[in-house]
C-alpha positions, 0 to 999 in steps of 0.5 A, a space after each residue: 500500500 503506497 498511500 496514493 490513489 482513490 479509496 486510500 487517499 479518501 480514508 486518510 483524509 477522513 481520519 485526519 479530518 476526524 483528528 482535527 475535529 477532536 483536537 479543535 474541540 478539546 476532546 484530546 490534547 498534546 500528543 494524546 489519543 489515537 484514531 484508526 480506520 479499517 482497510 482491506 489490509 488491516 487498518 490505518 492509525 495515527 502514528 506514535 508521538 503525533 498530535 491529532 491537531 497536526 497529523 497529516 494523511 501521509 503520516 498514518 501507519 498501516 497495521 495488520 489485524 494481528 498487530 504487525 506494522 506493515 507500512 508508514 511511520 511507527 504506529 501508536 503504541 496502542 495500535 494493539 488495542 485498536 487491532 483487538 477491537 477491530 478483530 472482535 467487532 467485524 461490524 466496526 470500521 473505526 476506533 477512537 481513543 482519547 483522554 477526554 477530560 471528563 471521561 478520564 476523570 470518571 476513570 479515576 474515581 473509586 468505587 465504579 461498577 466494572 460492568 457499567 462505569 457510567 449510568 445511562 443518564 440520557 436516552 442518547 447514551 443508551 442508544 449510542 454507547 450502551 453499557 460502559 465496562 471499566 477495564 483494569 488499569 494497565 500502563 499505556 502501551 501494556 499489551 497485557 490489556 489486549 486480551 481483555 479488550 478483545 474479549 470485552 469488545 465482543 459484547 460492547 462498542 465502548 469501554 473505559 480504561 481505568 485511570 486513562 480514558 475511553 475507547 469507542 468503536 463504530 461502523 465508521 469514523 462518524 459513528 465512533 466519534 458521535 458515540 465518543 462525544 456522547 460518552 464524554 458529555 455523559 461523563 460531564 453530567 455524571 460529575 456535575 450531578 455528583 452528590 445529587 439524587 439522580 434518576 438514570 434510565 431503568 434497565 428496561 428503558 435502557 435495554 429498549 434503546 441499546 445499540 
């Protein structure tokens, strides 16, 4: 794959447009966060050490679904996480991972329910995210996370990494980004409501809306 022509060029531009959008709206900062999009050869992913505010189409890395780096700059050290999610979810063609402030803040709270780190406060969270399992803490780039992430992704389109941030899959970049934003806004609501009585959706209400 040489990064030129047709579908490849278009997909690279879409990844970069998504990256710019997330960065410009403060959903990622510095050189944090990474984005991937499925291709016939595996997936394109933002490279290691890059800022989503400045990455270019030519700088994207190509990685096989088994995690092998196939072309381009060195990929994000969390490429294995994207590979795990894409293997687990044949319906997903994109994965977005950020350290967005409110979701990352929730991931640092004590006493979270591992099966659902955020309650379904709104119908839109239930529709776009569903339940949000909390994965145990692993240092960034620790491939020991790969197995648990792949297992979790088989039944969930989103997960929250402890003391880290969210990982969200979608049928395309737009769907993954929409779900990531809904997750971030729900995390913000959750923190704003801390200490106040809340009425999350009931299990039946949430189940009727689940993705």
